[in-house]
N, C-alpha and C positions, 0 to 999 in steps of 0.2 A: 739261173745262170744266163748271162747274156749271149747273144749270137756270136760275138767275137770270142768270148770265153769258151764257147762250145768248139769253135774251130781250133783255138789254141790247145784245148784238151785233146782233140782228135789228132792234131799235128804231132803232139808228143807221142801218141800211141802208134801212128801209122806213117808219119813223116811223108805226106803226099807233096806234090809239087807246090812250092810256096807261091808261085805266081798265080796258080789256079785258086789258091785260098784267098789271095789278095783280091782277086776279081770278085769272088763271092762276098767277102767282107765289105767291099766298097758299095754294095747295094744299100740304098738309104731306107729300106723298109724295116720296121721294127715290130712286126706282128707278134713275135714271140714275147716281147716285153708287154704288149697289150694283153696277151692271154694271162701273163703273170699278174698284170695290174688288177685283174678281176679278184685276185686273192691277196692283194697287198695295198698299202696306202701310197699308190703311185698313180701317175697319169699316163703311163705307157709311152706312146710316141712323143708326147710333149716333153717328158723327162729326158728322152734321148736327144731331142733337138737342143735342149738346154745344155747338153754336154759340150756344145760348141760355144766357147767363150765369146766369140764375135757376134753371137745372136743374143739380143736382150729383149726383143719384143716378138710375141707370137699372137696371131689372131686366128681362131678356129671358127669357121662358119659351117657347121655340119661335118660329117666324117671325112669327106673328100676334099674339103677346101681349107687348107692350112697355109697361112701367109706368114712370112718371117721378115724381120728387118735386120739386114746385115750390112755393116759399113755404110749406113745411111740410105741404103736401097731396099725397097720392099719388093720381094719376089714371092711367087707361089712355090711352096715346098713340094717335092716329089714324095715326101712321106705322107702317110695318111692312115686313118683308122680303117678297119675292114668295111664297116657299114655303120649306119646311124644307131642300130641296135647295140652293137658293141660299144660305141661311144657312150650311149645312154647308160649302159650297165656299169661302165668304168666310172662315170661321173656320179651315179647313184651310190656306188660302193665308196667312192672317195668322200662324198658329202656325209654319208652315214658315219664313216670313220672320224670325221671332224665333228660328229655329234650335232649336225645341223638338221633342222626340221624341214625336210624336203616335201612334206605333205602340204604345207600352208605357205610356202614361199616359192617364188620363181626367179629370184635375184639373190646372188650371194657374193659377198666381198670377203676374201680370205687373205690375211697377211701372215707370212711364214717367217720364222726366225732365220731361215736361209736366205732371206732377201728376195723372196718371190711374192708378188702381188697378183692375186687371181680375181677376175670378175667373171662370174658364170651366170648365164641366163638360160632358163629352160622353158619349154613350151608350157602354157600357151602365151607367155609373155613374148617369146621370140618364136619364129616359125620353126627354127632348128635350134639345137643346143649351140650356144656361142660361148667361146672362152677367150678372154683377153688376158694375156700373161705378160707381166713386166718383171724382168729379172735384173736385180741390181747386183752384178757380180763384183768380184774383188780385183778386177783388172787394175783399177787405180786405187788400191787399198791404202797406200801410205805415201809419205813424202818421197821415199826412194823410188817408188813406181812412177810418181808424177815426174820425177827427173828423167827416168828411163824413157818415158814417152814424150819428152821434150815439152811438157806443159810448163815447167819452171826450170831455171838454171840452178846450178849448185848454190849460188849466192842467195837467190830468192828463196830457195828451199830452207836455207839457214834463217832467213828473215822470218818466214812463216812459222817455223818452229819456235823461234825466240819470242814472237808476239804472243804465243800462248803462255809464256812464263811471266808476262808483265800485266799490269792492270789497265787494260784497254778494252773498249767495246768494239766489236768487229761485225760489219754487215756484209754478207756474201749475196750478191744479187745476180740476176740473169734470167733469161727465159728458161723453159723446160729443156732438159737434156743438154745443159751447158756445163756440167761438172760441179754444180754448187754443192750437192750432197757429198760428192767425192772429196772436195777440198775440205769441207767441214769434217768429214770422217778422218782424213789424213791429219788434220790439225789436232783432232781429239786424241790421236794416237801418239802425239808428242808430249803429252802431259808427263811431267817428271814424277818420280816415285814418291815425292813428298807433297805433290799437289792433289787436292781433293776436287773431283769434278762431278757434275751432274749432266747426263745426256738425255734430252727429251726428244723422242722420235715419233713423229706423226705418221710415218709411212713404214716403219719397221724395216729400214734399209741398212742400218749400220751395225756392224759387229763391235762389241766392246772388248778391249783387250787389257785395259788397265784395272787393277784390283781396286784402286781408289776412285774409280769413276762409276757412279751408280747409274744404271740404265733404266729408263722408264718408257714403256711402249704406250704412248697415248693413242695409238691407232685403235686400240680396243675400247677406248672410252667414247661413249656416244652422248654424253651429257655435258653441255657447255659449262654449267655451273661447277660441276665436279672438276673439270679441267682447270678452270680459273682458280678454284680453291687449292688444288694440288700444286699448281705452279707457284702460288703465293707461299704455301707451306714449305716447298723446296727452297725457295729463296731465303726463308728464315734460317735455314741451316748454314747459310753463308759459305758456300763452296768457293774455291778459287776460280772455277770456271763453270759456266752454264752453257752447254751446247744445245741449240734448238734446231731441229731439222724439219723443214716444211711446215711451219705452224699454220693453223687454220686462220681464216680472215677474222673470225670473231675473237680470237685470242691475241691478235696483233697489238691492240691498244694496251692490253695488260703487259705484254712484253716490252713495249716501248716505254711505258711508265716505269717499269722495273729498271730499264737501261738508263733512264734519266736520273736515277738516284743511287745507282751502284756501278761498279766496274767489273768486267770479267765475263760479259755476255758475248757469245759468238752465235749468230743466227743466220739462217738462209732466208731469202725473201724473193718471191717471184716478181721480178720487175725487169722490163726490157732495157731500161737505161736509168741514169741517175735522176733525171727529172721525174720519172714515174715513181721512183723510190721516195723522192721528196714529197710527192703528193700523198703517198701512202703513210709515210711517217711524218706526223705533224711537226715534230722537233728533230730534224736530222742531226742536230748537234749533239744529241744524246749518244751518237756513235763517233768514235775517233777515227776508225779506218773503214774504208769501203773497198771490197774486192769485187770487181765487175767481171762477169763471165759472158762469153758469147760463143756462138757456133757459126763458123763460116761453112761454105759448101765443102763437102767431103771431109769435114772435121768432126771428131767426136765431141768437141768442146774445148774451150781454152780460156785462160785468164786474160781478159782484155786490158785490165789496168788495176793497179793497187794505189790507192790515193788516201790522203788524210783529209779530214773535213774541218774547215776553218770558217766560222761564221756562216754556215750554210753553203759554203762554196767548196767544190771538189778540187783538190790540188794533187795532180798526179805525181807519184814517186817513181812508179814503173809503168811503162806503156808499150804496146806492140809497135815494132818497127815494120818496114816494108816486107821483111822476110817472115813476119808474124812471129817474131820472138820477143819475149818480154825483156825490155832493157831499161836502163836508168834514164831519167829525164833531167837530172842535174839538181833536183830539189833534195835538200837534206831534211828529213822528216823530224817532227818534234820528238817522236819516240826514240830517236837515236841516243839521246842523253841517258835513256833508261837501259839501253842495250849495248852501249859502246864497250862495256867490259866483258862482253860475251864473244870474244874473238871475231868481232865485226869491225872492219876498218871503214873509215869515212869515205875512202875512195870508191867503195862499192856504188855510191850514189852519184859519182861523176858521170857526166854525159858521155864521155869518151871511154868509159870503162867497158871492157869486153867481157861479157858474161860467159861462164863455162857451161856449155850445153853438150850433152852426150850426143854424138853423131851416130845415130842408128838408122840404117836404111829402112824407110817405111814402105809398106805396100803401095802399089799404084792404085789409089782410090778414085782416080779419074775414070777408070774403066768400069762400066756398069757390070754388076754381077749377073751373069746369066746362068740358068740352070744347065748343068752338065747333062748330056744325053745319057740315058740309062745304058749300062753295059749289059751285053748279052750274057746269059748264064749258060755255061756249057752243060748240057744234059748229062753227059758222061761223068763229069766231075760231081754234079749234083747227086747222082746215084750213090757215089762213094760215101756221102754224108747223110743219106736218106734216113738212117736210123736216128739221127740227131734232131730231126725236125718233126713237128706234128704234121699229120697228113694235110690239114687244111693250109698249113704254111707253105708246103711244097707246091700245092695247087696255086696259091696266090703268087708265089715267086715265078712260076712258069707262065702265069697269065701276064706278067709284067714284061715278058720278053718282047 
């Protein structure tokens, strides 16, 4: 039972002052879950930090040093493990649960189906236990959420969904943390009920919701030849769409060769700009559409442009304006002939067309996130709930005053 659950249960029984309870619940320490973590497949404090959807990166350097990335800012968390011994016990328990050999290894990479990537190092490789956590949450899970977060307009959302239904190859490029995987995931969820798809994921980041979309977690494969062979075999099944997320460098050539002789591939590629993408892909003309993503200061990521590729040249169909909204450039794309019967009017591509963006007030991300000062715990209130806490937990909470 979590700390908040304990308070809720006690509230129902004795109905103490709700403000006093809020003050206690607001404390960021999660020692109780760390104790429970010793008997379960959890990471205690880390699991509780991940409950905040705005946090997607955590770095642990020993029990007392936990750093989080929130809204693009890195700050030290006030949450911590009790000591290095407790952290070591939790990690050992966790790795044993994952059936990993901790006797002969000091470095572990674990990918979870919940979209969590863990890198764990233990002594003597590192001075202290270090944990790097990357959490790929569902905040931008589908096209609808992309619209709600003003990444795309209503019209461009329709275009992205429609592109999945026609035979085109699409390249999604950008640096890290620019929403490439998010956009690929959103597009994969627009597969129709009669389309058959294959999703190849090298980072285990995407949830599959379509019954006709087979999911392959290539992150567990450590053999290049096996990966290349499996990719080739999957292409022989001739699916309508092949979605590929974060392919390794050594597999790129095989993917590009496949794209040159078939249609229906949508893949992400780490490339800062179009020129870098052209250098990586020997024949850029094997792709019809390129979606370029970027990340400006205080942004989570954004589509910078959607273009068609003609004779190795990028021709922008949608691009960012001064307000950093994706708008039409005036170019009518070649693929319009294939989609004009799907409730899409040609005027969407007019330069003067006003796109429909959802106007939702966004938080002020220009203000640096600072750690809030710890609130004092009222000893009298604490006594009322003493039975609900382990003795060492009471001691730790009092020490934090």
